[in-house]
C-alpha positions, -999 to 999 in steps of 0.1 A, spaced: 54 -692 335 80 -711 356 94 -749 341 107 -777 368 145 -772 365 161 -794 340 166 -831 342 170 -830 382 133 -841 389 134 -812 412 112 -783 407 125 -746 408 119 -726 436 93 -706 422 71 -737 414 77 -746 443 61 -708 460 35 -713 436 23 -747 448 23 -738 483 3 -704 474 -22 -721 458 -20 -751 482 -31 -721 507 -55 -710 485 -73 -743 480 -72 -748 513 -89 -717 518 -116 -724 497 -121 -757 510 -125 -745 545 -152 -718 537 -173 -742 514 -173 -763 547 -183 -735 568 -207 -727 541 -228 -764 540 -226 -761 578 -246 -726 570 -267 -741 545 -281 -772 569 -288 -745 597 -304 -727 575 -325 -755 563 -328 -768 599 -351 -731 605 -367 -731 575 -381 -763 585 -393 -749 623 -402 -719 602 -421 -736 578 -443 -755 606 -449 -719 617 -461 -704 591 -486 -736 588 -496 -726 621 -503 -688 617 -524 -700 587 -510 -670 564 -475 -658 554 -453 -632 574 -437 -600 568 -417 -568 582 -402 -539 570 -374 -558 556 -392 -586 538 -419 -612 546 -415 -650 549 -439 -671 528 -450 -706 522 -445 -717 490 -468 -750 471 -451 -774 447 -453 -769 416 -440 -784 381 -411 -768 365 -411 -771 325 -375 -769 306 -360 -780 271 -332 -803 259 -312 -776 242 -291 -804 228 -319 -817 216 -335 -790 200 -301 -775 185 -301 -812 170 -335 -808 150 -327 -771 142 -294 -784 125 -309 -819 111 -339 -803 99 -337 -766 95 -365 -765 70 -390 -777 95 -375 -766 127 -352 -733 116 -377 -709 131 -368 -721 169 -336 -707 164 -353 -672 165 -359 -681 202 -327 -689 204 -309 -666 237 -274 -665 239 -255 -652 276 -217 -650 280 -205 -670 311 -177 -661 329 -150 -687 337 -140 -697 368 -119 -717 393 -135 -746 413 -120 -765 441 -135 -794 458 
């Protein structure tokens, strides 16, 4: 890790090169995120038309590679993990059995760019 040049208020050349490369990579991520956003907007427009066509057809469609189908609206249930953890910790005699149903998985860190 490099540090700024001592007391000059200027950064070392290595820092400038790092900053330049970081700026290039961030710019690349931003450009690609914009492309993805445009593609997602186009996909939504196509899905809207497809939804109307499937509705007119009255049934799902498929070929050798996959299918297109209408998915009905529904309700998704979820539980507040923090609230359940709080119950387990604050009243383990009553709610301690819930910990047997708690699953964990490792999530890898990454870089976020906006």
